[in-house]
Structure formats: structure tokens, C-alpha cells
KOLGULO-554500 format. One line per 4 residues: their letters; for each residue x, y, z of N, C-alpha, C, O, CB. Coordinates in steps of 0.001 Angstrom, whole numbers. Last residue first. Glycine has a CB too. Layout:
A> X/Y/Z/X/Y/Z/X/Y/Z/X/Y/Z/X/Y/Z; ...;
// end
This chain:
LNNN> -46140/-18743/-13075/-47578/-18490/-13126/-48358/-19785/-12929/-49589/-19773/-12941/-47964/-17833/-14462; -43475/-19206/-13272/-44013/-19169/-11918/-45520/-18949/-11903/-46129/-18966/-10834/-43330/-18081/-11121; -42849/-19006/-15895/-42804/-20344/-15313/-43402/-20397/-13927/-43790/-21461/-13443/-41392/-20835/-15265; -42873/-16272/-16282/-43983/-17066/-16813/-44019/-18460/-16209/-45093/-19035/-16028/-43883/-17165/-18328;
AASK> -40421/-15585/-15106/-41668/-15115/-14503/-42843/-15930/-14982/-43729/-16258/-14192/-41897/-13645/-14816; -38647/-16732/-16883/-38678/-17227/-15505/-39959/-16823/-14828/-40536/-17598/-14066/-37483/-16710/-14710; -39220/-15230/-19145/-39411/-16673/-19206/-39504/-17260/-17805/-40310/-18153/-17545/-38270/-17335/-19985; -38507/-12643/-18375/-39910/-12974/-18588/-40159/-14478/-18592/-41187/-14945/-18101/-40386/-12376/-19890;
PVDI> -36112/-12275/-15701/-36431/-12575/-17106/-37881/-13030/-17256/-38420/-13713/-16385/-35481/-13657/-17653; -36410/-9685/-13413/-36522/-11141/-13560/-36880/-11423/-15019/-37853/-10866/-15528/-37605/-11752/-12569; -34659/-7054/-11863/-35310/-7579/-13056/-35281/-9102/-13074/-34257/-9723/-12786/-34641/-7027/-14312; -35409/-5736/-8824/-34434/-6573/-9529/-35158/-7262/-10672/-36148/-7965/-10467/-33763/-7623/-8567;
YAEA> -36032/-2658/-7262/-36491/-3673/-8218/-35313/-4407/-8817/-34342/-3795/-9261/-37333/-3036/-9330; -37043/-1331/-4084/-36112/-1457/-5194/-36494/-2674/-6023/-37178/-3585/-5557/-34651/-1568/-4687; -40152/42/-3111/-39222/-1083/-3093/-38316/-1070/-4326/-38762/-831/-5448/-39993/-2407/-3018; -40155/3646/-2785/-40748/2359/-3151/-39686/1279/-3155/-38488/1557/-3197/-41432/2440/-4528;
GHFN> -37678/5072/-860/-39071/5172/-1288/-39648/3822/-1570/-39642/2942/-710/-39196/6044/-2508; -34529/6497/-1560/-35442/5930/-565/-36860/6084/-1074/-37207/7113/-1654/-35273/6616/826; -33287/7676/-3641/-32613/6525/-3034/-33529/5808/-2048/-33316/4635/-1740/-31327/6971/-2326; -34331/9998/-4527/-34957/8774/-5038/-34325/7509/-4471/-34764/6400/-4776/-34873/8744/-6547;
PLFR> -32570/11919/-3385/-33923/11727/-2839/-34584/10429/-3300/-35327/9818/-2532/-34799/12892/-3230; -29523/12011/-2646/-30222/11317/-3726/-31631/10990/-3238/-31865/9894/-2727/-29454/10013/-4166; -28777/13327/-360/-28252/13832/-1627/-28885/13164/-2845/-28796/13690/-3955/-26760/13640/-1670; -30234/11979/1619/-30170/13446/1621/-29754/13991/257/-30302/14983/-222/-29191/13933/2695;
IFIQ> -29721/9311/1113/-31089/9812/951/-31090/11336/841/-31854/11910/64/-31977/9360/2133; -27023/9174/1832/-27407/8965/444/-28821/9485/177/-29078/10045/-889/-27315/7481/89; -27299/9632/4605/-26492/10546/3784/-26874/10415/2314/-27032/11420/1622/-24981/10262/3970; -28813/7427/5354/-29384/8769/5503/-28617/9806/4691/-29206/10745/4155/-29400/9174/6971;
SIGF> -27036/5326/4869/-28295/5390/4109/-28906/6788/4188/-29455/7282/3203/-29303/4343/4637; -25082/5881/6778/-24743/5993/5355/-26008/6090/4510/-26052/6851/3543/-23892/4789/4902; -26605/5358/9150/-26031/6678/8878/-25706/6882/7410/-26013/7933/6847/-24784/6877/9700; -27219/2639/8934/-28309/3616/8953/-27777/5005/8605/-28415/5746/7856/-29001/3636/10336;
GVLT> -24582/1592/9004/-25481/1330/7878/-26606/2341/7790/-26916/2845/6710/-26060/-56/7988; -23687/2568/11522/-22992/2924/10280/-23915/2735/9076/-24017/3619/8225/-21711/2074/10110; -25532/1390/13300/-25373/2851/13248/-24723/3299/11947/-25146/4283/11339/-24541/3337/14434; -25082/-1345/12743/-26415/-756/12567/-26322/758/12438/-26960/1348/11565/-27334/-1129/13744;
GLAA> -22390/-1640/13497/-22800/-1814/12111/-24145/-1189/11821/-24334/-572/10774/-22839/-3268/11766; -22624/-1175/16298/-21768/-343/15453/-22202/-429/13998/-22365/596/13336/-20298/-763/15593; -24321/-3288/17040/-24740/-1901/17263/-23937/-941/16386/-24493/-11/15802/-24579/-1522/18746; -22709/-5482/16358/-24010/-5307/15710/-24501/-3869/15854/-25034/-3295/14904/-25042/-6280/16305;
GVII> -20541/-5071/18124/-20340/-5061/16673/-21630/-4828/15920/-21659/-4067/14953/-19720/-6360/16220; -21863/-5364/20585/-21224/-4084/20245/-20997/-3978/18741/-21230/-2925/18147/-19883/-3930/20995; -22702/-8049/20340/-23679/-6975/20573/-23102/-5623/20161/-23760/-4836/19481/-24105/-6941/22058; -20263/-9383/20057/-21270/-9462/18997/-22262/-8311/19115/-22619/-7679/18121/-22011/-10812/19051;
DFPY> -19060/-8904/22488/-18379/-8468/21251/-19368/-8400/20100/-19324/-7486/19276/-17215/-9427/20892; -20801/-10244/24169/-20784/-8780/24210/-20071/-8203/22995/-20435/-7128/22519/-20110/-8289/25492; -20190/-12964/23622/-21476/-12398/23201/-21480/-10871/23185/-22083/-10261/22303/-22575/-12890/24113; -16765/-13212/22416/-17738/-13200/23497/-19065/-12650/22965/-19071/-11941/21959/-17223/-12354/24702;
HVGV> -15225/-15187/19837/-15800/-13940/20343/-16713/-14200/21533/-17342/-15252/21644/-16574/-13221/19237; -14350/-17691/19102/-13424/-16574/18894/-13969/-15223/19366/-13259/-14219/19305/-13074/-16481/17436; -15881/-20090/19094/-14991/-19789/20201/-14075/-18601/20060/-13107/-18486/20811/-14188/-20925/20451; -17927/-20838/17470/-16593/-21335/17110/-15529/-20938/18129/-14391/-21399/18040/-16198/-20816/15737;
FVRS> -20109/-19561/18705/-20087/-21022/18592/-18683/-21542/18312/-18287/-22573/18854/-21038/-21481/17491; -19453/-16913/18269/-19443/-17431/19640/-19364/-18954/19612/-18639/-19561/20401/-20707/-16965/20418; -19746/-16752/15560/-18463/-16344/16119/-18320/-16801/17572/-17212/-17045/18048/-18306/-14827/16026; -22377/-17375/15132/-21374/-18387/14773/-20012/-18050/15359/-19210/-18945/15627/-21266/-18518/13253;
LAVV> -23708/-15041/15692/-23703/-16096/16705/-22652/-17166/16408/-22108/-17785/17323/-25081/-16737/16799; -23263/-13786/13196/-22745/-13192/14424/-22660/-14246/15533/-21650/-14331/16232/-23637/-12011/14870; -24695/-15491/11524/-23243/-15382/11354/-22609/-14794/12615/-21551/-15246/13052/-22900/-14507/10119; -27306/-15036/12553/-26713/-16383/12560/-25193/-16314/12445/-24481/-16997/13181/-27288/-17231/11409;
VAPP> -27680/-12279/12096/-27742/-12816/13458/-27048/-14168/13537/-26289/-14426/14472/-29200/-12944/13922; -27541/-12227/9320/-26574/-11445/10104/-26523/-11953/11540/-25448/-12048/12131/-26940/-9939/10083; -29780/-13786/8618/-28423/-14298/8363/-27349/-13539/9143/-26362/-14132/9578/-28113/-14222/6877; -31861/-11935/9647/-31634/-13276/10220/-30255/-13868/9894/-29605/-14404/10792/-32703/-14220/9722;
ILYK> -31426/-9584/7930/-31186/-9545/9372/-31003/-10947/9972/-30066/-11143/10746/-32339/-8835/10068; -32061/-10300/5242/-30717/-9889/5617/-30438/-9940/7112/-29335/-10300/7524/-30474/-8518/5130; -34684/-10899/4810/-33697/-11771/4180/-32282/-11485/4681/-31399/-12335/4559/-33751/-11614/2667; -36108/-8968/6062/-36379/-10346/6478/-35401/-11340/5857/-35293/-12479/6309/-37801/-10731/6108;
ASKP> -35244/-6671/4687/-34823/-6899/6077/-35009/-8354/6496/-34169/-8912/7201/-35608/-5988/7022; -36331/-6189/2261/-35115/-7011/2273/-34689/-7371/3690/-33870/-8270/3884/-33978/-6282/1565; -38365/-4408/2530/-38721/-5826/2516/-37504/-6737/2552/-37628/-7927/2842/-39544/-6136/1294; -37064/-1867/2314/-37488/-2402/3621/-37815/-3888/3628/-37570/-4566/4626/-38681/-1656/4095;
AITR> -34554/-775/751/-35605/-1715/345/-36092/-2433/1603/-35582/-3505/1928/-35080/-2746/-740; -33127/1152/2219/-33306/1278/774/-34487/446/285/-35312/916/-498/-32032/855/43; -33186/233/4850/-33678/1581/4536/-33993/1716/3056/-34999/2317/2678/-32649/2640/4949; -32084/-2266/4583/-33403/-2162/5218/-34023/-801/4932/-35240/-688/4787/-33295/-2390/6742;
FLFA> -29556/-1751/3663/-30555/-2184/2686/-31964/-2196/3278/-32941/-2141/2531/-30205/-3571/2159; -28437/-953/6160/-28364/-87/4980/-29477/-462/4011/-30250/395/3584/-26974/-199/4288; -28862/-3154/7739/-29630/-1944/8045/-29475/-878/6978/-30308/25/6896/-29208/-1383/9381; -27179/-5073/6508/-28598/-5358/6749/-29395/-4084/6956/-30488/-3942/6408/-28760/-6269/7959;
QGFL> -24638/-3868/6544/-25302/-4147/5275/-26807/-4334/5466/-27609/-3819/4687/-24695/-5390/4624; -24237/-3793/9341/-24157/-2580/8542/-24872/-2744/7215/-25628/-1865/6801/-22710/-2197/8306; -24340/-6458/9995/-25453/-5615/10435/-25434/-4266/9715/-26484/-3662/9500/-25395/-5403/11959; -21896/-7203/8791/-23161/-7798/8354/-24367/-6967/8786/-25311/-6797/8015/-23289/-9210/8902;
NAAH> -19928/-5644/10128/-20079/-5592/8672/-21445/-6099/8211/-22075/-5495/7343/-18981/-6407/8009; -20314/-6327/12864/-20378/-4937/12408/-20655/-4858/10912/-21516/-4093/10476/-19073/-4208/12736; -19903/-9109/12876/-21204/-8562/13255/-21358/-7133/12738/-22418/-6769/12229/-21380/-8598/14785; -17200/-9162/12061/-18225/-9883/11306/-19605/-9291/11597/-20377/-9009/10680/-18198/-11393/11654;
SSPL> -15947/-7772/14094/-16020/-7152/12762/-17058/-7845/11884/-17717/-7204/11066/-14645/-7193/12076; -16870/-7412/17373/-16803/-8380/16277/-16946/-7661/14939/-17962/-7012/14686/-17902/-9463/16432; -14816/-4899/19113/-16053/-5621/18782/-15823/-6651/17673/-14731/-6748/17112/-17149/-4630/18354; -13003/-7333/20848/-14104/-6370/20943/-13875/-5151/20053/-12876/-4448/20203/-14286/-5923/22388;
SFGS> -10660/-8938/20403/-12001/-9512/20360/-13139/-8501/20224/-14135/-8780/19556/-12219/-10306/21580; -7634/-8677/18368/-8416/-8568/19587/-9872/-8954/19329/-10264/-9254/18201/-8331/-7146/20151; -5818/-11084/16267/-6351/-9789/16671/-7099/-9837/17988/-7191/-10878/18639/-7253/-9261/15610; -5115/-13597/15482/-4111/-12824/16209/-4650/-11506/16742/-4010/-10872/17580/-2931/-12556/15320;
GCAV> -6987/-16650/15755/-6775/-15312/15206/-5846/-14502/16087/-5799/-14701/17301/-8103/-14585/15042; -7755/-19316/16149/-8132/-18294/17125/-7980/-16882/16569/-8783/-16006/16892/-7295/-18440/18381; -9243/-21264/13597/-8043/-20629/14131/-8444/-19467/15033/-9368/-18719/14715/-7118/-20140/12986; -12177/-23030/14857/-11402/-22377/13797/-10129/-21823/14423/-9948/-21900/15639/-12232/-21236/13090;
LLHV> -13259/-24110/17117/-13526/-24800/15856/-12773/-24210/14671/-12732/-24814/13599/-14994/-24774/15569; -12939/-24697/20523/-12435/-23917/19395/-12561/-24704/18096/-12046/-25815/17977/-10972/-23513/19629; -14406/-24424/23234/-14576/-25422/22176/-14217/-24734/20860/-15101/-24241/20159/-16056/-26010/22146; -12009/-23051/25565/-13238/-23035/24781/-13249/-24186/23775/-12227/-24822/23516/-13397/-21689/24056;
ELDR> -10656/-22043/28228/-10704/-23350/27574/-12031/-23446/26829/-13043/-23866/27388/-10545/-24526/28614; -9570/-18615/27765/-10399/-19665/28337/-10218/-20980/27591/-9697/-21019/26476/-11863/-19249/28320; -7955/-16799/26431/-8063/-16700/27889/-8755/-17892/28547/-8558/-18154/29734/-8802/-15453/28247; -8076/-17289/23781/-6747/-17053/24340/-6777/-17031/25865/-5749/-17221/26515/-6177/-15741/23811;
CPRP> -10698/-17500/23113/-9861/-18668/22838/-8431/-18482/23329/-7646/-19430/23297/-9855/-18963/21353; -11674/-14939/23560/-11903/-15979/24575/-11035/-17211/24368/-10675/-17891/25330/-13355/-16389/24572; -9212/-12399/22779/-10266/-13324/22359/-10456/-14400/23436/-9509/-14736/24146/-9918/-13975/20980; -8640/-9493/24830/-8197/-10759/24223/-9390/-11620/23818/-10447/-11568/24446/-7294/-11540/25199;
RAFL> -9227/-6165/24043/-9771/-7321/24775/-9311/-8613/24104/-9570/-8807/22916/-11333/-7264/24835; -8607/-3494/23307/-7554/-4513/23490/-8037/-5693/24320/-7323/-6165/25204/-6328/-3893/24157; -9871/-1071/22870/-10316/-1904/23991/-9308/-3008/24329/-9173/-3405/25486/-11672/-2526/23669; -8249/-109/20721/-8611/752/21847/-9006/-77/23071/-8534/183/24178/-9760/1690/21452;
PKLV> -8055/-2145/18841/-6840/-1722/19556/-7155/-862/20785/-6416/-883/21769/-5925/-946/18612; -10923/-2172/18238/-10223/-3345/18784/-8911/-2970/19471/-8665/-3429/20587/-9945/-4352/17673; -11491/448/17220/-12043/-7/18495/-11312/-1215/19075/-11100/-1278/20286/-13495/-343/18323; -9757/733/14836/-9955/1761/15864/-10356/1151/17206/-9655/1313/18205/-11021/2761/15411;
SSSL> -9573/-1452/13135/-8408/-570/13272/-8533/465/14385/-7528/1018/14831/-8166/137/11981; -12025/-2920/13327/-10717/-3585/13330/-9553/-2668/13684/-8656/-3051/14436/-10464/-4191/11991; -14180/-1050/13421/-14106/-2184/14341/-12693/-2732/14461/-12213/-2981/15567/-15042/-3284/13888; -13529/832/11450/-13837/1269/12815/-13678/125/13809/-13120/298/14892/-15261/1832/12889;
QDSI> -13211/-840/9212/-12075/-77/9729/-12310/403/11153/-11393/384/11975/-11790/1111/8831; -15810/-1886/8919/-14665/-2779/9097/-13478/-2043/9699/-12812/-2562/10595/-14268/-3406/7763; -17414/376/8566/-17669/-523/9698/-16465/-1420/9977/-16138/-1684/11135/-18910/-1385/9425; -16230/1469/6199/-16256/2214/7463/-16444/1275/8654/-15714/1370/9641/-17378/3266/7442;
AVTI> -16577/-596/4308/-15246/-27/4554/-15196/681/5906/-14242/517/6666/-14864/956/3429; -19311/-1005/4344/-18447/-2093/4811/-17037/-1583/5089/-16369/-2075/5999/-18404/-3231/3774; -20164/1536/3345/-20590/1034/4657/-19645/-34/5181/-19221/23/6335/-22007/473/4578; -19071/1620/789/-18679/2627/1780/-18997/2133/3186/-18195/2294/4105/-19393/3971/1508;
LSAI> -20455/-525/-360/-18993/-575/-261/-18474/432/764/-17547/134/1518/-18355/-306/-1631; -23090/464/-200/-22718/-783/460/-21203/-865/662/-20735/-1235/1739/-23210/-1985/-358; -23065/2699/-1827/-23336/2866/-400/-22891/1636/381/-22376/1752/1493/-24829/3134/-162; -22639/1374/-4243/-21649/2342/-3758/-21812/2531/-2256/-20835/2527/-1507/-21793/3702/-4496;
VAFR> -24995/-81/-4345/-23723/-805/-4329/-22614/114/-3806/-21761/-310/-3026/-23371/-1336/-5752; -26967/1828/-4620/-26828/1181/-3314/-25532/383/-3206/-25018/187/-2105/-28016/267/-3055; -26940/2404/-7269/-26353/3396/-6370/-26106/2781/-4995/-25166/3155/-4294/-27270/4633/-6250; -28351/115/-7967/-26961/242/-8408/-26237/1319/-7607/-25056/1170/-7296/-26898/568/-9911;
LRKD> -30844/641/-6896/-30051/-437/-6302/-28590/-360/-6735/-27693/-723/-5973/-30637/-1796/-6684; -31620/2680/-8633/-31471/2959/-7209/-30639/1884/-6521/-29818/2191/-5656/-32842/3068/-6543; -31805/1409/-11099/-30815/2468/-10910/-30550/2726/-9436/-29412/2960/-9029/-31277/3751/-11585; -32290/-2148/-10403/-32638/-865/-11019/-31588/176/-10639/-30613/-128/-9952/-34062/-400/-10577;
GKWL> -30313/-5178/-10978/-30983/-4162/-10176/-31346/-2915/-10951/-30791/-2648/-12017/-30126/-3787/-9030; -28848/-7019/-12403/-30301/-7081/-12488/-31034/-5932/-11792/-32233/-5741/-11995/-30763/-8363/-11914; -26113/-6269/-12109/-26613/-6876/-13341/-28122/-6729/-13476/-28621/-6357/-14538/-26234/-8345/-13390; -25781/-5247/-9580/-25317/-4465/-10726/-25907/-4974/-12034/-26168/-4198/-12953/-23798/-4494/-10800;
IMFL> -26835/-7390/-8112/-27463/-6069/-8042/-27064/-5218/-9240/-27904/-4550/-9844/-27076/-5356/-6736; -25023/-9418/-8734/-26419/-9573/-9125/-27163/-8232/-9097/-28014/-7969/-9947/-27112/-10578/-8203; -22685/-8339/-7532/-22730/-8616/-8975/-24172/-8712/-9465/-24508/-8145/-10505/-21973/-9921/-9300; -23426/-8339/-4847/-23168/-7063/-5529/-23222/-7237/-7042/-23745/-6377/-7751/-21797/-6494/-5111;
CFGY> -23630/-11130/-4441/-24805/-10258/-4266/-24618/-8922/-4980/-25535/-8428/-5637/-25075/-10015/-2771; -20966/-11926/-4878/-22042/-12438/-5737/-23272/-11543/-5647/-23889/-11232/-6666/-22410/-13885/-5345; -19672/-10641/-2750/-19350/-10283/-4130/-20422/-10741/-5101/-20752/-10025/-6046/-18017/-10876/-4526; -20865/-12038/-622/-21034/-10590/-743/-20753/-10136/-2178/-21506/-9345/-2746/-20104/-9851/245;
FIKL> -19924/-14641/-1109/-21364/-14375/-1095/-21639/-12887/-1286/-22546/-12515/-2030/-21990/-14865/223; -17173/-14217/-834/-17715/-14725/-2095/-19203/-14410/-2191/-19683/-13965/-3233/-17478/-16246/-2218; -17071/-13384/1832/-16630/-12472/774/-17171/-12909/-586/-17579/-12074/-1394/-15095/-12401/733; -17954/-15686/3154/-18727/-14445/3274/-18346/-13456/2177/-19213/-12761/1647/-18509/-13807/4656;
HLDA> -15908/-17484/2493/-17285/-17762/2078/-18145/-16497/2124/-18966/-16267/1236/-17901/-18849/2972; -13700/-16229/3732/-13718/-16440/2285/-15146/-16668/1791/-15546/-16099/775/-12825/-17637/1903; -14338/-16303/6503/-14211/-15031/5788/-14356/-15211/4283/-15053/-14436/3629/-12871/-14384/6100; -16651/-18526/7946/-15409/-18373/7177/-15401/-17079/6371/-16350/-16793/5641/-15217/-19565/6239;
TIFP> -19024/-19074/9229/-18227/-17961/9744/-16984/-17663/8923/-16318/-16655/9163/-17824/-18244/11148; -20112/-21320/7986/-20846/-20055/7971/-19932/-18877/8285/-20050/-17812/7680/-21999/-20099/8970; -18202/-23285/8629/-18465/-22945/7231/-19124/-21567/7129/-18742/-20749/6292/-19362/-24019/6573; -18374/-23397/11431/-17111/-22990/10798/-17283/-22607/9332/-16596/-21713/8839/-16094/-24108/10909;
MISD> -21188/-24216/11650/-20716/-22900/12083/-19359/-22501/11504/-19201/-21345/11111/-20636/-22871/13573; -21521/-26919/10745/-22095/-25784/10021/-21426/-24459/10374/-21130/-23662/9484/-23575/-25691/10304; -20211/-28684/12496/-19980/-28774/11049/-20386/-27501/10327/-19696/-27049/9414/-20742/-29953/10467; -21089/-27991/15002/-19644/-28118/14795/-19290/-28193/13308/-18190/-27808/12910/-19115/-29358/15518;
TVPN> -23813/-28220/14689/-23234/-26876/14763/-21723/-26918/14552/-21146/-25988/13989/-23559/-26226/16117; -23864/-31095/14588/-24424/-30270/13509/-23799/-28880/13524/-23308/-28408/12499/-25962/-30164/13643; -22713/-32073/16980/-22089/-32369/15683/-22597/-31498/14532/-21845/-31198/13604/-22316/-33811/15341; -22839/-29279/19315/-23266/-30610/18874/-22657/-30853/17488/-22134/-29918/16882/-24851/-30735/18839;
ALSQ> -23104/-26940/21970/-22312/-27546/20887/-22808/-28957/20592/-23148/-29719/21497/-20808/-27576/21258; -24304/-25887/24146/-25127/-26024/22945/-24384/-26672/21783/-24971/-26924/20730/-25635/-24674/22521; -22173/-25864/25972/-23406/-26592/26304/-24278/-26832/25077/-24926/-27874/24977/-24202/-25826/27353; -20168/-24329/24482/-19951/-25688/24978/-21254/-26458/25213/-21419/-27570/24712/-19160/-25636/26263;
NILL> -21051/-21901/23440/-19892/-22550/22850/-19731/-24006/23274/-19216/-24824/22512/-18660/-21789/23208; -23260/-21155/25038/-23390/-21294/23579/-22280/-22175/23018/-22534/-23079/22222/-23361/-19912/22897; -22145/-21249/27637/-23422/-21901/27332/-23542/-22177/25842/-23881/-23286/25429/-24600/-21034/27804; -19899/-19673/27399/-19723/-21101/27660/-21009/-21881/27393/-20964/-23036/26972/-19269/-21323/29103;
LITK> -21182/-17152/26936/-20216/-17723/25982/-20111/-19236/26167/-20221/-19992/25202/-18821/-17066/26158; -22583/-16826/29304/-23333/-17008/28057/-22437/-17600/26978/-22871/-18448/26198/-23929/-15668/27577; -20408/-16513/31058/-21385/-17591/31267/-22151/-17887/29986/-22348/-19046/29623/-22365/-17221/32390; -19138/-14221/30087/-18422/-15496/30081/-19391/-16667/30202/-19226/-17689/29536/-17397/-15541/31221;
DLSA> -21163/-12352/30616/-20646/-12527/29256/-19957/-13880/29115/-20172/-14596/28137/-19666/-11390/28898; -21307/-12522/33385/-22458/-12913/32578/-22034/-13190/31144/-22493/-14153/30529/-23539/-11824/32611; -18788/-11468/34030/-19122/-12835/34419/-20294/-13371/33600/-20285/-14525/33171/-19452/-12896/35913; -19097/-8894/33051/-18039/-9744/32498/-18310/-11213/32821/-18089/-12091/31987/-16657/-9321/33050;
LWKV> -21167/-8008/34700/-21395/-8097/33258/-20344/-9001/32602/-20665/-9780/31705/-21366/-6689/32619; -19837/-8060/37183/-21020/-8896/36970/-21296/-9094/35482/-21619/-10199/35046/-22243/-8272/37651; -17846/-6160/36776/-17464/-7554/37050/-18636/-8504/36789/-18460/-9598/36253/-16978/-7703/38510; -19461/-3907/36442/-18576/-4330/35357/-18175/-5798/35540/-18166/-6575/34585/-17316/-3427/35299;
IELM> -20608/-3780/38982/-21465/-3974/37809/-20642/-4488/36626/-21071/-5387/35903/-22180/-2653/37433; -18373/-3269/40535/-19122/-4509/40757/-20012/-4834/39566/-20161/-5994/39182/-19968/-4403/42028; -17689/-742/39658/-16766/-1846/39420/-17467/-3195/39576/-17188/-4141/38839/-15576/-1757/40376; -19852/724/40658/-19667/607/39210/-18760/-579/38861/-19016/-1318/37911/-19074/1909/38642;
// end
């Protein structure tokens, strides 16, 4: 068992260095720090919730509550429970990585970015299945950005994504149980008639 753990740790490090160093280039060095920035993600998240509250139907407005609960649980589980439990140092503290952002004072496992984004993606995948193609790819890109910038190992991303997926799916099932109309036909966001006519 110990040999397997050592092999997985070595593989994790190898993939980290492949992504963080071998795949590094001027384009990713410019884009990834922007993508991974907490402030940018919070602004984007707040904008999405605002648009749902403004243009969404009743079911999507209930989804805002589910979304806030999901991000609160996934963030607290990853940051306040699992990171102190595993106490894994970030790669930027143990290795010579291509560091593009501040290393951060917290631990590495799991990635809170991955947990939060995958939580949202799989929550809304249940509520509005067609949204998956718009939410899952960005979640993957942001999660990978954490490896590109040198603050997480790939395994941190995998665990964070799994945690977020479970939380998002679990919260959606609770809401479906108590609000039967929460799941079903595609949710609807109102589009002004003038804009719709322009697309004809």
C-alpha cells in the first residue's frame, strides 16, 4: 500500500511539472492568472446570480438559494475541514514551480476553486441540464488554471472536483424532494422581445 501511495505522489508531481512547466507559454502565463483570480470569479458569480434573479423564472430564482447553499458548503468543507485535515503543503512551498500568483498561506488538498465551481456546475446541471455545456468546461479550465499557476497539484483538483460534484448533486436532490417543480423542463430566462426579433 505504501508503494502505491508513493507511486501516486510521484505521478501527481510529474503531471504537475508537465502542466506547470512543460506546457507553460506566454499565452497561458497571461491568461491563467486572470482566470484563476478570486476577485474575477466572485464578480462573475455575482453577475450570474443577478441575471438569474432579474431574468429567470421562478424555478431559477429558487436555484439562487440552492446555489448559495452549495457554495457555502463546498467552500467550508474544502477550506475549513479537509485542508486542515490533510495539511498538504502547496507545491509552490515544496517545489521549484513556475509560480504566477501569490502562493497563499493555506494548504493544498483539496482545491476550493475546483470544489466551488464543480458544485455550481452539477447543481445547475440537474436544474437545467442544457446548462452543463456552458458550466462544466469553464469549471475544468479554472481548475486546471490552479495547476498552471503553481498553487495546486492535479490530485487536489480531482478531489476538489469530486467534492463539489457530490455537494452540488446532493443539494439539488434535497431541493427536488421539497420543491417538485425544481426539476423538469428547462429553466427559462426571459429575453426582451426586441432582442428576440433581432435574431429572426
